[in-house]
C-alpha positions in Angstrom: 0.0 0.0 0.0 1.5 3.3 -1.0 2.3 5.8 1.8 1.3 9.4 1.3 4.8 10.4 2.5 6.2 9.0 -0.8 3.9 11.2 -2.8 4.8 14.2 -0.7 8.5 13.6 -1.1 8.1 13.1 -4.9 6.2 16.4 -5.3 8.6 18.3 -3.2 11.5 16.9 -5.2 9.8 17.9 -8.4 9.9 21.5 -7.1 13.3 21.7 -5.5 15.2 19.3 -7.9 17.5 18.7 -5.0 17.6 15.8 -2.6 19.4 17.9 0.0 16.8 20.8 -0.3 13.9 18.4 -0.1 15.4 16.7 3.0 15.7 20.2 4.7 12.1 21.2 3.8 10.6 17.9 5.0 12.8 17.7 8.1 14.3 14.3 7.3 17.7 13.0 6.2 18.8 12.8 2.6 19.0 9.0 2.9 15.3 9.0 3.9 14.4 11.0 0.8 16.5 8.6 -1.4 14.8 5.7 0.3 11.3 7.1 -0.3 12.1 7.7 -4.0 13.4 4.2 -4.4 10.2 2.8 -2.7 8.0 4.9 -5.0 9.9 3.9 -8.1 9.6 0.2 -7.0 5.8 0.7 -6.5 5.2 2.2 -10.0 7.9 0.1 -11.7 9.7 2.9 -13.5 12.6 5.3 -12.8 11.1 8.7 -11.9 14.3 10.9 -11.4 17.6 11.1 -13.2 20.5 12.4 -11.1 23.5 14.0 -12.8 26.2 16.6 -12.1 23.8 19.3 -13.2 21.2 18.3 -10.7 18.0 16.2 -10.4 15.4 16.1 -13.2 12.3 14.1 -13.9 12.5 11.3 -16.4 10.0 11.0 -19.1 8.1 8.5 -16.9 8.4 11.0 -14.0 6.9 13.8 -16.1 3.9 11.5 -16.9 3.5 10.5 -13.3 3.6 14.1 -11.8 0.0 15.2 -12.6 -1.3 11.9 -11.3 0.7 12.3 -8.1 -0.8 15.7 -7.6 -4.2 14.2 -8.1 -3.5 11.5 -5.6 -2.3 14.1 -3.0 -5.4 16.1 -3.6 -7.7 13.1 -3.2 -5.9 12.1 0.0 -6.5 15.6 1.6 -10.1 15.6 0.4 -10.8 12.1 1.8 -9.0 12.8 5.1 -11.0 16.1 5.7 -14.2 14.5 4.7 -13.7 11.6 7.1 -12.7 14.0 9.9 -15.4 16.6 8.9 -12.9 19.4 9.3 -12.8 22.8 7.7 -9.4 22.6 6.1 -7.9 24.2 9.2 -4.1 24.2 9.3 -3.6 23.5 5.6 -3.1 25.6 2.5 -6.0 26.5 0.2 -4.8 27.1 -3.4 -6.8 29.7 -5.3 -6.3 30.5 -8.9 -7.2 34.0 -10.0 -7.7 35.3 -13.6 -4.8 37.7 -14.3 -7.1 40.7 -14.8 -8.8 40.2 -11.4 -5.6 40.6 -9.4 -5.9 44.3 -9.1 -9.6 44.4 -8.2 -9.8 44.9 -4.4 -7.5 42.1 -3.8 -6.8 43.3 -0.2 -10.5 43.1 0.6 -10.7 39.6 -0.8 -7.7 38.4 1.2 -9.2 40.0 4.4 -12.5 38.3 3.8 -10.9 34.9 3.2 -8.8 35.2 6.4 -11.9 36.2 8.3 -14.0 33.2 7.4 -11.1 30.6 7.6 -8.6 32.0 10.1 -6.7 28.8 10.5 -6.2 28.3 6.8 -3.2 29.5 4.7 -4.0 30.8 1.2 -1.9 30.6 -1.9 -3.2 32.9 -4.7 -1.8 32.4 -8.2 -2.6 34.5 -11.2 -3.3 32.5 -14.4 -5.5 32.0 -17.4 -8.8 30.1 -17.5 -7.6 27.1 -19.5 -4.7 26.4 -17.2 -6.8 26.9 -14.0 -9.4 24.4 -15.2 -6.6 21.8 -15.8 -5.2 22.5 -12.4 -8.6 21.9 -10.7 -8.9 18.5 -12.4 -5.4 17.3 -11.3 -5.6 18.8 -7.8 -3.0 21.5 -8.3 -5.6 24.2 -7.3 -8.7 24.0 -5.0 -10.7 26.9 -6.3 -10.4 29.0 -9.5 -11.9 32.5 -10.2 -11.9 32.8 -13.9 -13.5 34.2 -17.1 -13.9 31.1 -19.3 -15.2 27.9 -17.7 -14.3 24.7 -19.6 -17.2 22.3 -19.0 -15.8 18.9 -18.0 -17.3 16.0 -16.0 -15.0 16.7 -13.0 -15.6 20.4 -12.8 -18.4 22.6 -11.4 -18.9 26.3 -12.0 -21.0 29.1 -10.6 -21.5 32.6 -12.0 -20.2 35.1 -9.5 -20.9 38.4 -11.1 -19.3 40.7 -13.7 -16.5 43.2 -14.3 -16.7 46.0 -16.8 -14.3 47.1 -19.5 -14.5 50.5 -21.0 -12.7 52.2 -23.9 -10.2 55.0 -23.2 -8.0 56.9 -25.6 -5.0 59.3 -25.8 -6.5 60.6 -29.0 -9.9 61.9 -28.2 -13.2 61.3 -26.4 -15.3 59.9 -29.2 -15.2 57.0 -31.6 -14.7 59.4 -34.5 -11.3 60.2 -33.1 -10.2 56.6 -32.6 -7.8 55.7 -35.3 -7.7 52.0 -36.4 -3.9 52.3 -36.9 -3.4 53.2 -33.2 -6.1 50.9 -31.8 -5.0 48.1 -29.5 -7.3 45.2 -29.6 -8.1 43.6 -26.2 -8.2 39.8 -26.1 -9.1 39.2 -22.5 -11.4 36.2 -23.2 -13.4 34.5 -25.9 -16.6 36.1 -24.5 -15.0 39.5 -24.6 -13.7 39.0 -28.1 -17.1 37.9 -29.4 -18.8 40.9 -27.8 -16.2 43.3 -29.1 -16.5 41.9 -32.7 -20.3 42.3 -32.6 -20.2 45.8 -31.2 -17.2 47.3 -33.1 -16.6 45.2 -36.2 -14.5 47.9 -37.8 -12.0 47.7 -34.9 -11.6 43.9 -34.9 -8.8 43.5 -37.4 -5.8 45.6 -36.2 -2.0 45.1 -36.0 -1.7 44.8 -32.2 -3.6 42.7 -29.7 -3.0 42.3 -25.9 -4.5 39.7 -23.5 -3.8 41.3 -20.1 -5.3 44.4 -18.6 -2.0 45.4 -16.8 -0.1 45.1 -20.1 -2.7 47.2 -21.9 -2.4 49.9 -19.2 1.4 49.9 -19.6 1.1 50.3 -23.3 -1.3 53.2 -23.1 0.9 54.9 -20.5 4.1 54.6 -22.6 2.5 54.9 -26.1 -0.5 56.7 -27.6 -3.6 54.8 -28.7 -7.0 53.6 -27.8 -8.1 50.4 -26.1 -10.5 48.7 -23.6 -9.3 48.4 -20.0 -11.0 47.5 -16.8 -13.2 50.3 -15.4 -11.0 50.9 -12.3 -7.9 51.2 -14.6 -9.8 53.6 -16.9 -10.5 55.9 -13.9 -6.8 55.9 -12.9 -5.7 56.7 -16.5 -8.2 59.5 -16.8 -7.4 60.9 -13.4 -3.7 61.0 -14.3 -4.5 62.9 -17.5 -3.1 60.1 -19.8 -6.4 59.1 -21.4 -9.9 60.2 -21.9 -13.0 58.1 -21.7 -14.5 57.4 -25.2 -18.0 58.4 -24.3 -19.8 56.9 -27.2 -18.0 53.5 -27.1 -20.1 50.7 -25.5 -18.9 49.2 -22.3 -18.3 45.4 -22.3 -19.2 43.4 -19.2 -17.3 40.2 -18.6 -18.8 37.5 -16.5 -16.7 36.1 -13.6 -17.0 32.4 -12.6 -15.8 30.3 -9.7 -14.8 26.7 -10.4 -14.2 23.7 -8.1 -13.8 20.0 -8.5 -17.2 18.4 -8.3 -16.1 16.3 -5.3 -15.8 19.6 -3.3 -18.9 21.5 -4.5 -21.0 20.6 -1.4 -18.3 20.8 1.3 -19.0 23.4 3.9 -15.6 25.1 3.6 -15.9 25.5 -0.2 -19.5 26.9 0.1 -18.2 29.5 2.6 -15.5 30.5 0.1 -17.9 30.7 -2.8 -20.3 32.9 -0.8 -17.5 35.2 0.0 -16.6 35.4 -3.7 -20.2 36.3 -4.7 -19.8 39.4 -2.5 -16.4 40.2 -4.1 -17.7 40.3 -7.7 -21.2 41.8 -7.9 -23.2 41.9 -11.1 -23.1 45.2 -13.1 -26.8 44.8 -14.0 -29.2 42.8 -11.9 -32.5 44.6 -12.3 -31.5 47.1 -9.6 -30.1 44.5 -7.2 -26.6 43.5 -6.4 -25.3 40.0 -7.1 -25.2 39.2 -3.4 -28.8 40.1 -3.1 -29.7 37.8 -6.0 -27.6 35.1 -4.4 -29.6 35.4 -1.2 -32.8 34.8 -3.2 -31.4 31.7 -4.9 -31.0 33.3 -8.3 -27.3 32.5 -8.8 -26.7 30.6 -12.0 -24.6 27.4 -11.9 -22.8 25.4 -14.6 -22.2 21.7 -14.0 -21.8 18.6 -16.2 -25.3 17.6 -15.4 -26.6 20.7 -17.1 -24.7 20.2 -20.3 
């Protein structure tokens, strides 16, 4: 029967690429690390690491085994906490966050997470939707806050709310003054791209496209041009005198989703986190009510394999 210590040692060694460093981090001797690796290799029947003068590296078989090892580790933690009926106290909750959402009241979000789970450590990582969905499946992340859900049997998603993108320009305050040659096309998500193409077809085929709000802000600050940025970034650019709001350009609202592995969707800790996230990302338009008010009335939309 495989011991979880073998998986922990394997995953730590994948990160450190050093038997000495892994031994220090795990508080064991180097010989113990070596022994665990040999035991694991004997269990799976292949060599997982190659040691050389340049260091320690995964073999081809080790690279194939790594995502499954992460999944095994995730399943072990899930099973252990389910059996003990704990609230993940004393462990790390790994949260993936869409790149563009990092700058939106992140301090408030962290404060709220610490308030509802004071004994839990949080690891927040900025990434793109496709990678976060993959990480949820293999157990590399516990929760993901993203733009583009990828519907798969192992994943469950809920709509949290929306963020708004608006057009700003260094050239003028109307679309008539926006030159196609200086327009920077935003490519924040497939949904955003489709909405932009429908609303502004004449500005769809241009020579430069950017997929991150922060990079777009940097470009507008250092160069001249016109582009869509998040509403809070637009306010900062306008306040600094760098840009003007293009008043007749339509705003584009991007839905924000939370995703979890289906095995965790009903666990109390995850439901607490999801409720907190509903408050973090309210809907821009909810018939006069905020997203949190709609959530309280049971109007929050969910996306799961059963509904597809």
